[in-house]
C-alpha positions as a Markdown table, in Angstrom:
| # | Residue | x | y | z |
|---|---|---|---|---|
| 1 | Met | 43.8 | 90.3 | 119.4 |
| 2 | Arg | 47.3 | 90.9 | 117.7 |
| 3 | Thr | 47.6 | 94.2 | 119.5 |
| 4 | Leu | 46.8 | 92.7 | 122.8 |
| 5 | Lys | 49.4 | 90.0 | 122.3 |
| 6 | Ala | 52.0 | 92.7 | 121.5 |
| 7 | Val | 51.0 | 94.7 | 124.7 |
| 8 | Met | 51.2 | 91.7 | 126.8 |
| 9 | Gly | 54.5 | 90.6 | 125.3 |
| 10 | Val | 56.0 | 94.1 | 126.0 |
| 11 | Ala | 54.7 | 94.1 | 129.6 |
| 12 | Val | 56.3 | 90.7 | 130.2 |
| 13 | Val | 59.7 | 92.0 | 128.9 |
| 14 | Val | 59.2 | 95.2 | 131.2 |
| 15 | Val | 58.5 | 93.2 | 134.2 |
| 16 | Val | 61.4 | 90.7 | 133.7 |
| 17 | Phe | 63.8 | 93.8 | 133.0 |
| 18 | Leu | 62.7 | 95.4 | 136.2 |
| 19 | Leu | 63.1 | 92.1 | 138.3 |
| 20 | Val | 66.6 | 91.7 | 136.9 |
| 21 | Ala | 67.4 | 95.5 | 137.6 |
| 22 | Lys | 66.3 | 94.9 | 141.3 |
| 23 | Leu | 68.1 | 91.5 | 141.9 |
| 24 | Phe | 71.2 | 91.6 | 139.8 |
| 25 | Pro | 73.1 | 94.2 | 142.0 |
| 26 | Val | 72.1 | 92.2 | 145.3 |
| 27 | Tyr | 73.4 | 88.9 | 144.0 |
| 28 | Leu | 76.4 | 90.5 | 142.4 |
| 29 | Ala | 77.4 | 91.9 | 145.8 |
| 30 | Ser | 76.9 | 88.7 | 147.5 |
| 31 | Tyr | 79.1 | 87.0 | 144.9 |
| 32 | Gln | 81.8 | 89.6 | 145.3 |
| 33 | Phe | 81.7 | 89.2 | 149.1 |
| 34 | Gln | 82.1 | 85.4 | 148.9 |
| 35 | Asp | 85.1 | 85.9 | 146.6 |
| 36 | Gln | 86.6 | 88.5 | 148.9 |
| 37 | Ile | 86.2 | 86.4 | 152.1 |
| 38 | Asn | 87.7 | 83.3 | 150.1 |
| 39 | Ser | 90.7 | 85.5 | 149.5 |
| 40 | Ile | 90.9 | 86.9 | 152.9 |
| 41 | Ser | 90.6 | 83.4 | 154.6 |
| 42 | Arg | 93.5 | 82.2 | 152.2 |
| 43 | Leu | 95.6 | 85.2 | 153.1 |
| 44 | Ala | 94.9 | 84.8 | 156.9 |
| 45 | Ala | 95.7 | 81.1 | 156.8 |
| 46 | Tyr | 99.0 | 81.2 | 155.1 |
| 47 | Ser | 100.4 | 84.9 | 155.7 |
| 48 | Pro | 102.2 | 85.8 | 158.9 |
| 49 | Thr | 101.2 | 89.4 | 158.6 |
| 50 | Val | 97.5 | 88.8 | 159.6 |
| 51 | Lys | 97.9 | 87.7 | 163.3 |
| 52 | Thr | 94.6 | 88.1 | 165.1 |
| 53 | Asp | 90.9 | 87.6 | 164.6 |
| 54 | Asp | 90.4 | 91.2 | 164.8 |
| 55 | Asp | 92.9 | 91.8 | 162.0 |
| 56 | Ile | 90.8 | 89.4 | 159.8 |
| 57 | Arg | 87.5 | 91.0 | 160.9 |
| 58 | His | 88.9 | 94.5 | 159.9 |
| 59 | Leu | 90.0 | 93.2 | 156.5 |
| 60 | Val | 86.6 | 91.8 | 155.9 |
| 61 | Asp | 84.8 | 94.9 | 157.2 |
| 62 | Glu | 86.7 | 97.0 | 154.7 |
| 63 | Gln | 85.5 | 94.8 | 151.8 |
| 64 | Val | 81.9 | 94.9 | 153.2 |
| 65 | Arg | 81.9 | 98.8 | 153.2 |
| 66 | Asp | 83.4 | 98.8 | 149.7 |
| 67 | Ile | 80.9 | 96.3 | 148.3 |
| 68 | Gly | 78.0 | 97.9 | 150.2 |
| 69 | Ile | 76.6 | 95.0 | 152.2 |
| 70 | Pro | 74.5 | 95.7 | 155.2 |
| 71 | Leu | 76.8 | 94.1 | 157.7 |
| 72 | Lys | 78.2 | 95.2 | 161.1 |
| 73 | Pro | 81.8 | 94.2 | 162.1 |
| 74 | Glu | 80.3 | 92.3 | 165.1 |
| 75 | Glu | 78.4 | 90.2 | 162.6 |
| 76 | Ile | 81.5 | 88.9 | 160.8 |
| 77 | His | 82.5 | 85.5 | 162.6 |
| 78 | Val | 86.0 | 84.3 | 162.5 |
| 79 | Phe | 87.3 | 80.9 | 163.6 |
| 80 | Arg | 90.9 | 80.2 | 163.8 |
| 81 | Gln | 92.8 | 77.0 | 164.9 |
| 82 | Gly | 96.3 | 76.5 | 163.8 |
| 83 | Asn | 96.5 | 77.2 | 159.9 |
| 84 | Thr | 92.7 | 76.7 | 159.6 |
| 85 | Val | 90.8 | 80.0 | 159.3 |
| 86 | Ile | 87.1 | 80.1 | 158.7 |
| 87 | Ile | 85.1 | 83.2 | 157.9 |
| 88 | Trp | 81.3 | 83.6 | 157.7 |
| 89 | Ala | 78.5 | 86.0 | 158.1 |
| 90 | Asp | 74.8 | 85.8 | 157.7 |
| 91 | Tyr | 72.8 | 88.8 | 156.4 |
| 92 | Ala | 69.8 | 89.9 | 154.7 |
| 93 | Val | 69.0 | 92.4 | 151.9 |
| 94 | His | 65.5 | 94.1 | 151.6 |
| 95 | Val | 64.4 | 94.4 | 148.1 |
| 96 | Asp | 61.2 | 96.4 | 147.5 |
| 97 | Phe | 59.2 | 95.1 | 144.6 |
| 98 | Pro | 55.9 | 97.1 | 143.9 |
| 99 | Thr | 53.7 | 94.1 | 144.8 |
| 100 | His | 55.8 | 92.0 | 147.0 |
| 101 | Pro | 58.8 | 93.4 | 149.1 |
| 102 | Met | 61.1 | 90.6 | 150.4 |
| 103 | Asp | 64.3 | 90.0 | 152.3 |
| 104 | Leu | 66.8 | 88.0 | 150.5 |
| 105 | Lys | 69.1 | 85.9 | 153.0 |
| 106 | Phe | 72.7 | 85.1 | 152.4 |
| 107 | His | 75.2 | 83.0 | 154.3 |
| 108 | Pro | 78.6 | 83.4 | 152.8 |
| 109 | Ala | 81.4 | 81.2 | 154.4 |
| 110 | Ala | 85.0 | 80.4 | 153.4 |
| 111 | Lys | 87.7 | 78.1 | 154.8 |
| 112 | Asn | 91.3 | 78.6 | 153.9 |
| 113 | Gly | 90.3 | 80.2 | 150.6 |
| 114 | Glu | 87.6 | 77.8 | 149.5 |
| 115 | Lys | 83.8 | 78.4 | 149.6 |
| 116 | Leu | 82.4 | 76.5 | 152.7 |
| 117 | Glu | 78.9 | 75.2 | 152.9 |
| 118 | Thr | 76.6 | 76.8 | 155.8 |
| 119 | Ser | 76.2 | 73.4 | 157.4 |
| 120 | Ala | 80.0 | 73.1 | 157.9 |
| 121 | Val | 80.2 | 76.4 | 159.8 |
| 122 | Pro | 81.3 | 75.9 | 163.6 |
| 123 | Gln | 78.2 | 76.4 | 165.8 |
| 124 | Asn | 79.9 | 77.4 | 169.0 |
| 125 | Gln | 80.3 | 81.0 | 167.6 |
């Protein structure tokens, strides 16, 4: 009985470790991407060097490629009105678990350097 408990304990630790090993990089990349679009939206709102939506989209696309997020440039949305800049994207990352493969969906958005809730994103884009 004692051996069975020890084996089960080790099995639980191994499963938790494998889950963390699969999920941590995905959530870390999402956090990094959110941080980057916060910075880019702040820069675009207050800097005269970023002039067009395509400039903003190009800056975001560079970060997407550096971080390794599966997002195409046309899937990056930019809304600009005066000094207000909103950047958002919707993407999914497929994670293969041996028993249950899944798609994790992310909806990062930023307005003038602050994280923006998905419900506040303009719907006309």
